[in-house]
C-alpha positions as CSV (number, residue, x, y, z in Angstrom):
1,M,0.0,0.0,-0.2
2,T,1.2,3.4,-0.9
3,L,1.8,5.8,2.1
4,S,1.8,8.7,0.2
5,R,-1.7,9.8,2.0
6,P,-2.0,9.0,6.3
7,L,-3.0,5.4,6.6
8,A,-6.9,6.6,8.1
9,E,-7.7,8.1,5.4
10,T,-7.2,5.1,3.3
11,L,-9.1,3.0,6.6
12,A,-12.1,5.1,6.5
13,A,-12.4,5.2,2.8
14,A,-12.2,1.1,2.2
15,S,-14.4,0.7,5.2
16,R,-17.0,2.6,3.1
17,V,-16.4,0.2,0.1
18,V,-16.6,-3.0,2.5
19,S,-19.6,-1.9,4.4
20,R,-21.2,-1.7,1.0
21,V,-20.1,-4.9,-0.5
22,I,-20.9,-6.5,2.3
23,A,-24.4,-5.5,2.6
24,G,-24.5,-7.1,-0.8
25,R,-23.4,-4.4,-3.6
26,S,-20.6,-5.3,-6.6
27,L,-17.2,-3.9,-5.8
28,G,-16.9,-3.0,-9.2
29,T,-20.3,-1.0,-8.8
30,V,-19.4,0.8,-5.9
31,L,-15.6,1.3,-7.0
32,A,-16.9,2.7,-10.3
33,E,-20.0,5.2,-8.2
34,G,-16.8,6.5,-6.6
35,G,-16.1,4.4,-3.9
36,A,-12.4,5.9,-4.3
37,E,-10.4,8.3,-4.9
38,E,-8.5,8.5,-8.2
39,G,-4.8,8.0,-8.9
40,H,-2.6,7.0,-5.8
41,G,-5.4,7.0,-2.9
42,R,-6.8,5.0,-5.0
43,A,-4.9,2.7,-5.6
44,A,-4.2,2.8,-1.6
45,V,-7.9,2.0,-1.0
46,A,-8.5,-0.9,-3.4
47,D,-5.3,-2.6,-2.3
48,A,-6.7,-2.1,1.1
49,V,-10.1,-3.0,0.3
50,Y,-8.9,-6.6,-2.2
51,G,-7.0,-7.4,0.7
52,T,-9.6,-7.6,2.9
53,L,-11.9,-9.0,0.8
54,R,-9.7,-11.9,0.4
55,D,-8.9,-12.4,4.2
56,Y,-12.7,-12.0,5.5
57,G,-13.1,-15.5,6.5
58,A,-10.6,-15.4,10.0
59,P,-11.0,-11.8,10.6
60,D,-15.0,-12.1,10.5
61,A,-14.7,-14.9,13.6
62,I,-12.4,-12.2,15.4
63,I,-15.1,-9.8,15.1
64,A,-17.6,-11.6,16.5
65,A,-15.3,-13.4,19.9
66,L,-14.3,-10.1,20.5
67,A,-17.0,-7.7,20.5
68,R,-18.9,-9.1,23.2
69,R,-20.9,-6.1,23.2
70,G,-22.8,-7.4,20.0
71,T,-23.0,-6.2,16.1
72,P,-21.2,-3.4,15.4
73,D,-22.3,-1.1,12.9
74,P,-22.0,-1.9,9.1
75,E,-19.0,0.6,8.7
76,L,-17.1,-0.2,12.1
77,R,-17.7,-3.4,11.1
78,A,-15.9,-3.0,8.1
79,L,-13.2,-0.4,10.0
80,L,-12.7,-3.4,12.3
81,L,-12.4,-5.5,9.5
82,C,-10.2,-3.4,7.0
83,S,-7.5,-2.3,10.4
84,L,-7.0,-6.8,11.2
85,H,-5.8,-7.1,7.6
86,E,-3.5,-4.9,8.4
87,L,-2.8,-6.1,12.0
88,R,-2.6,-9.8,10.8
89,H,-0.2,-8.6,7.4
90,A,2.4,-6.4,10.0
91,R,3.0,-4.1,7.4
92,R,3.7,-1.5,9.3
93,A,3.8,-1.7,13.5
94,P,0.9,-2.5,15.1
95,H,0.4,0.9,17.4
96,V,0.2,2.7,14.2
97,V,-2.7,0.9,13.4
98,V,-4.5,0.5,15.5
99,D,-4.0,5.2,16.2
100,Q,-4.5,5.4,12.6
101,A,-7.9,2.9,12.9
102,V,-9.0,5.9,15.9
103,L,-8.3,8.0,13.9
104,A,-10.7,7.0,10.9
105,C,-13.6,6.8,13.4
106,G,-14.0,10.2,12.8
107,R,-13.6,10.4,9.4
108,L,-16.1,8.2,8.6
109,G,-18.9,10.4,11.4
110,H,-18.4,7.8,14.4
111,T,-16.7,9.2,17.4
112,R,-17.9,8.2,19.8
113,A,-16.9,4.5,19.0
114,R,-13.5,6.0,19.2
115,G,-13.5,3.4,22.4
116,F,-14.9,0.5,20.8
117,V,-13.0,0.5,18.3
118,N,-8.9,1.1,20.5
119,A,-10.3,-1.2,22.6
120,T,-11.0,-3.7,19.8
121,L,-7.9,-4.3,17.9
122,R,-6.1,-3.9,20.8
123,G,-7.9,-7.2,22.6
124,Y,-6.4,-8.5,19.4
125,L,-3.3,-7.9,19.9
126,R,-2.9,-9.0,23.5
127,E,-5.1,-12.2,22.6
128,R,-3.8,-12.7,19.6
129,E,-2.7,-16.3,19.6
130,I,-5.4,-17.9,21.2
131,L,-8.1,-15.9,18.7
132,E,-6.2,-16.7,15.7
133,R,-6.1,-20.5,16.7
134,N,-10.0,-20.3,17.4
135,A,-10.5,-18.5,13.9
136,A,-8.7,-21.3,12.3
137,R,-11.1,-23.9,13.4
138,S,-13.6,-23.5,11.5
139,E,-13.3,-23.7,7.8
140,V,-14.3,-20.8,6.6
141,G,-11.1,-18.7,9.2
142,R,-8.9,-21.1,8.0
143,F,-9.9,-20.8,4.1
144,G,-11.7,-17.6,3.6
145,Y,-14.4,-19.0,1.6
146,P,-17.9,-19.6,2.9
147,Q,-18.8,-22.8,3.8
148,W,-20.4,-24.3,0.6
149,W,-17.6,-22.8,-1.8
150,I,-15.0,-24.9,0.1
151,D,-17.9,-27.8,0.4
152,R,-18.2,-27.7,-3.5
153,A,-14.3,-27.3,-4.5
154,R,-13.6,-30.4,-2.2
155,A,-16.4,-32.2,-4.0
156,G,-15.3,-31.1,-7.2
157,H,-11.6,-31.2,-6.7
158,P,-10.4,-33.7,-4.5
159,Q,-6.7,-33.9,-4.5
160,A,-6.8,-29.7,-5.6
161,W,-9.4,-28.6,-3.8
162,Q,-6.8,-26.7,-0.5
163,A,-4.7,-25.6,-3.5
164,V,-7.6,-24.1,-5.4
165,L,-8.4,-22.6,-3.3
166,A,-5.2,-21.1,-1.3
167,A,-4.8,-19.5,-5.5
168,G,-7.8,-17.7,-5.5
169,N,-6.6,-15.8,-2.0
170,T,-3.7,-14.4,-3.7
171,H,-2.9,-11.7,-5.9
172,P,-3.6,-11.8,-9.4
173,P,-0.5,-12.2,-11.9
174,M,-0.4,-9.8,-15.0
175,T,-0.1,-11.7,-18.2
176,L,-0.2,-10.1,-21.9
177,R,-0.5,-11.0,-25.0
178,V,1.5,-11.0,-28.2
179,N,-0.8,-9.5,-31.2
180,R,1.9,-12.1,-33.2
181,R,1.0,-10.7,-36.5
182,R,2.9,-7.2,-35.5
183,V,5.5,-8.7,-33.3
184,S,7.1,-12.1,-31.9
185,V,7.5,-13.0,-28.1
186,G,11.4,-13.2,-28.4
187,S,11.2,-8.8,-29.4
188,M,8.1,-7.9,-27.2
189,L,10.6,-10.0,-24.6
190,A,13.7,-7.8,-26.0
191,K,11.7,-4.3,-25.7
192,L,10.3,-5.5,-21.9
193,G,13.6,-6.2,-20.8
194,A,15.2,-2.8,-22.7
195,A,12.8,-1.2,-20.4
196,D,13.6,-3.0,-16.8
197,I,10.4,-5.4,-16.8
198,D,10.7,-8.0,-15.3
199,A,8.8,-11.0,-17.1
200,R,8.7,-14.3,-18.6
201,Q,7.0,-16.6,-20.8
202,V,4.6,-18.6,-19.9
203,G,2.1,-20.0,-23.3
204,D,1.9,-19.1,-26.8
205,S,1.8,-15.9,-27.2
206,A,2.0,-15.1,-23.5
207,I,4.1,-13.1,-21.4
208,R,3.7,-12.9,-17.1
209,L,5.3,-9.4,-15.8
210,A,7.0,-10.6,-12.5
211,K,5.9,-7.0,-11.1
212,A,2.1,-5.7,-12.5
213,R,2.6,-2.3,-14.3
214,A,0.2,0.2,-16.1
215,V,-0.8,-0.7,-19.2
216,E,1.2,3.3,-20.5
217,A,3.8,2.0,-19.2
218,I,4.6,-1.3,-21.4
219,P,6.1,-0.9,-24.6
220,G,3.8,-1.5,-27.5
221,F,0.6,-1.3,-25.9
222,P,-0.7,1.6,-27.4
223,A,0.7,0.2,-31.1
224,G,-1.3,-2.9,-30.0
225,E,1.3,-5.1,-29.7
226,V,0.5,-6.2,-27.0
227,S,-2.6,-6.7,-24.6
228,V,-3.6,-7.5,-21.2
229,Q,-5.0,-11.2,-20.9
230,D,-4.1,-13.8,-18.8
231,A,-3.0,-16.9,-19.5
232,G,-5.5,-19.4,-18.9
233,A,-8.2,-17.2,-21.0
234,Q,-5.4,-16.9,-24.3
235,L,-6.6,-20.4,-25.0
236,A,-9.7,-19.6,-26.3
237,A,-9.1,-17.9,-28.9
238,A,-6.3,-20.8,-30.4
239,L,-8.4,-23.7,-29.0
240,L,-11.4,-22.4,-31.3
241,A,-8.4,-21.9,-33.9
242,P,-10.8,-19.7,-36.6
243,R,-8.7,-19.4,-40.1
244,D,-8.9,-17.0,-42.5
245,R,-12.9,-16.2,-44.7
246,M,-14.3,-17.7,-42.3
247,R,-17.8,-16.3,-40.1
248,V,-17.2,-16.6,-36.3
249,L,-19.4,-15.5,-33.9
250,D,-18.5,-13.9,-29.9
251,A,-21.3,-14.7,-28.5
252,C,-20.8,-13.3,-24.5
253,A,-18.1,-10.8,-26.4
254,A,-17.3,-7.7,-23.2
255,P,-14.9,-6.5,-22.3
256,G,-13.1,-7.8,-25.6
257,G,-10.4,-9.5,-24.7
258,K,-10.7,-12.9,-26.4
259,T,-12.9,-11.0,-29.5
260,G,-9.5,-8.9,-30.2
261,H,-7.1,-12.8,-30.2
262,L,-9.5,-14.5,-32.8
263,A,-9.4,-11.0,-35.0
264,E,-5.7,-11.8,-34.6
265,L,-5.4,-15.0,-35.6
266,A,-7.4,-14.7,-39.0
267,D,-8.9,-12.9,-41.1
268,A,-12.7,-14.5,-40.9
269,T,-15.6,-12.5,-41.1
270,L,-16.0,-11.5,-36.6
271,V,-18.7,-11.0,-34.6
272,A,-19.2,-9.6,-31.4
273,L,-22.6,-9.9,-29.1
274,D,-22.8,-8.9,-25.4
275,R,-26.5,-8.6,-23.6
276,D,-25.0,-5.0,-21.8
277,P,-24.9,-2.3,-24.7
278,Q,-22.7,-0.1,-22.0
279,R,-20.2,-3.0,-22.5
280,L,-20.0,-2.4,-26.3
281,G,-17.7,0.6,-26.1
282,A,-15.0,-2.0,-24.2
283,I,-15.2,-4.5,-26.6
284,T,-14.7,-1.6,-30.1
285,A,-11.8,0.5,-28.0
286,N,-10.1,-2.9,-28.3
287,L,-10.3,-3.7,-31.0
288,A,-9.4,-0.3,-32.5
289,R,-6.0,-0.6,-30.6
290,L,-5.2,-4.0,-31.8
291,G,-6.2,-2.5,-36.1
292,C,-8.8,-4.8,-36.1
293,D,-12.2,-4.9,-37.9
294,A,-15.6,-6.8,-36.6
295,E,-19.4,-6.4,-36.5
296,V,-19.9,-5.7,-32.8
297,R,-23.3,-4.9,-31.7
298,A,-26.2,-5.4,-28.7
299,A,-27.9,-8.1,-28.6
300,D,-28.6,-11.4,-26.1
301,A,-27.4,-14.0,-27.6
302,A,-29.8,-16.5,-27.1
303,D,-32.8,-14.7,-28.0
304,L,-31.6,-15.6,-32.4
305,D,-34.7,-13.7,-33.9
306,A,-33.0,-10.8,-32.4
307,W,-29.6,-10.8,-33.7
308,W,-29.5,-13.3,-36.7
309,D,-29.5,-13.4,-40.2
310,G,-29.4,-17.0,-40.9
311,R,-26.0,-17.4,-41.8
312,P,-24.9,-19.8,-40.5
313,F,-21.3,-19.4,-39.2
314,D,-17.8,-21.7,-38.5
315,R,-16.7,-21.0,-35.8
316,V,-18.5,-19.7,-32.2
317,L,-17.2,-18.8,-29.2
318,A,-19.3,-19.1,-26.0
319,D,-18.2,-17.7,-23.4
320,V,-20.4,-18.7,-21.4
321,P,-22.1,-16.3,-17.8
322,C,-20.5,-18.5,-14.6
323,S,-20.0,-18.1,-10.8
324,A,-15.9,-17.1,-11.9
325,S,-15.2,-18.9,-9.1
326,G,-11.6,-19.3,-11.5
327,V,-11.2,-15.7,-11.6
328,V,-12.1,-15.5,-7.7
329,R,-8.8,-13.6,-6.8
330,R,-9.3,-10.3,-9.1
331,H,-12.7,-10.4,-7.7
332,P,-12.3,-11.4,-4.2
333,D,-16.4,-9.5,-3.3
334,I,-17.6,-12.4,-5.4
335,K,-16.9,-15.4,-2.4
336,W,-19.5,-13.6,-0.5
337,L,-21.7,-11.9,-2.4
338,R,-22.5,-15.2,-4.0
339,R,-24.8,-17.9,-3.0
340,A,-24.2,-21.4,-3.7
341,S,-28.4,-21.5,-5.6
342,D,-26.8,-19.2,-8.2
343,L,-25.0,-22.3,-9.0
344,R,-28.3,-24.0,-10.8
345,E,-29.3,-20.6,-11.7
346,F,-26.1,-20.1,-14.1
347,A,-26.5,-23.3,-15.4
348,R,-29.9,-23.1,-17.0
349,A,-28.6,-20.1,-18.4
350,Q,-25.6,-21.9,-19.9
351,A,-28.1,-24.9,-21.3
352,R,-30.2,-21.9,-23.0
353,L,-27.3,-20.2,-24.6
354,L,-25.7,-23.6,-25.6
355,D,-28.7,-24.8,-27.5
356,A,-29.5,-22.0,-28.9
357,L,-25.8,-21.2,-30.1
358,W,-26.1,-24.8,-31.3
359,Q,-28.5,-23.5,-33.8
360,V,-26.2,-20.4,-35.8
361,L,-23.5,-23.4,-35.9
362,A,-22.8,-24.8,-39.8
363,P,-22.4,-28.6,-40.6
364,G,-18.8,-28.8,-39.7
365,G,-18.4,-26.4,-37.7
366,K,-17.0,-26.2,-34.1
367,L,-18.4,-24.3,-31.2
368,L,-16.5,-24.1,-28.2
369,Y,-18.2,-24.0,-24.5
370,A,-16.1,-22.0,-21.8
371,T,-16.6,-20.9,-18.8
372,C,-13.9,-19.2,-15.7
373,S,-15.5,-21.8,-13.5
374,V,-14.2,-24.5,-10.9
375,F,-17.5,-26.0,-10.3
376,P,-18.4,-28.8,-12.3
377,E,-21.7,-27.4,-12.3
378,E,-20.8,-25.1,-14.4
379,N,-18.4,-27.2,-16.1
380,Q,-18.6,-31.1,-16.6
381,S,-22.6,-31.1,-15.5
382,V,-23.5,-29.0,-18.4
383,T,-21.8,-30.3,-21.5
384,A,-22.2,-33.9,-21.0
385,A,-26.3,-32.7,-20.2
386,F,-26.1,-31.1,-23.5
387,A,-24.0,-33.9,-25.3
388,A,-26.8,-36.2,-24.1
389,R,-29.5,-34.0,-25.7
390,R,-27.6,-33.1,-28.7
391,A,-26.6,-36.2,-30.8
392,D,-25.3,-34.3,-34.0
393,A,-22.4,-33.2,-31.1
394,R,-19.2,-34.6,-31.0
395,Q,-17.1,-33.8,-28.3
396,L,-12.9,-33.3,-29.3
397,D,-9.7,-33.9,-27.1
398,L,-8.4,-31.2,-25.6
399,P,-4.8,-31.8,-25.6
400,G,-3.2,-31.1,-22.0
401,L,-6.9,-30.0,-19.9
402,A,-7.5,-33.1,-18.3
403,G,-11.6,-33.0,-18.6
404,G,-11.4,-29.5,-19.9
405,Q,-10.2,-27.6,-16.6
406,L,-7.8,-25.7,-16.2
407,L,-7.1,-24.5,-12.1
408,P,-5.9,-21.7,-10.9
409,D,-2.1,-21.3,-10.3
410,D,0.4,-18.9,-10.3
411,D,0.8,-18.8,-14.1
412,H,-3.0,-18.0,-14.9
413,D,-6.8,-18.2,-13.5
414,G,-9.3,-20.9,-13.2
415,F,-10.9,-22.0,-16.6
416,F,-13.4,-24.7,-18.3
417,Y,-13.0,-25.6,-21.8
418,A,-15.5,-27.9,-24.1
419,L,-14.7,-28.5,-27.9
420,F,-17.9,-29.6,-29.6
421,E,-18.1,-30.2,-33.7
422,K,-21.3,-30.2,-35.2
423,A,-22.2,-33.7,-37.5
424,R,-22.4,-32.8,-40.7
425,A,-25.7,-33.1,-43.2
């Protein structure tokens, strides 16, 4: 966290954001509405918020044990959560964190609560060992996820569930996709090295930076030589393998990372859909920077009458809405906002999209089903049911992807892919 502003200001601003997220608002929405300042101030607040939401499980149990006089006001509870995150990660001297948290009470309009906050945090410091031990007795406190999420991860990945959960609590890597139409991976690595940016190749076109940078500081970004895209997400366009003169559909395209990659791989007729008109600007801006073209439209891909002209597509990318459980380290609020029942709703919507998009695929064409989820309910269960009800769908092998599932690790997020080929008439 940057030290360019008093910690009390950062804690107060972060607490306002965290309290709104806990109340049910998405983190992206709160930040977009001005939940944090711009520039260095915004970066400091975002760092505190993201860290607090990744921790959450154990601090929440600790607050429950310490706040013996009842549940604190939502903003005060959020302040305690943010302060405990600071204390648990020892980024400043404990007395500094406590003093600044007390000052933050005034900035939040809770001057009378200064004694309560002071006593609670000092109580944590006195009883830290036993409080941490007690918090870790529950899986929620130990792993930092809701119990239902932990149970689903364990059932779906019995040999790797703890590694999956641990990966979701780390800082995400920053990875570039090299536009090999304009520059080679080797040349881009040399450019990065010349700019003192430590990086290494982690995929055919993927370069992982050792430390995240502002995109403006990355050589070649404004010229469309590179884009920011997770290495796992970069597999989608390569697996779909578009070729020149094909008709290609990106059915759920925003913000346009996979659309741009498809355009880089082939001179195809590319159509990009997204049901949210407000997100189309990100797609067109991304394509413009890359110097690529596509027909970009606002439409629900499953509502064929609203957008399809009857001409079939040779390739279809169905990057469907999902729980986002594979990218939770980038969106830590998802852990605490999502509900187990959401998986059933997502599965219904995913099946609806698959059935609709299969109709627009040409005989002999290929459809790639993709999610950023690690839950089988949205992945293997959905695709197995689809294959069972479509006699003309043949699922193809994906070398290197056991069961189609890519689990998150240090180099990439979690994704699932299933590739289907449509029988020829």
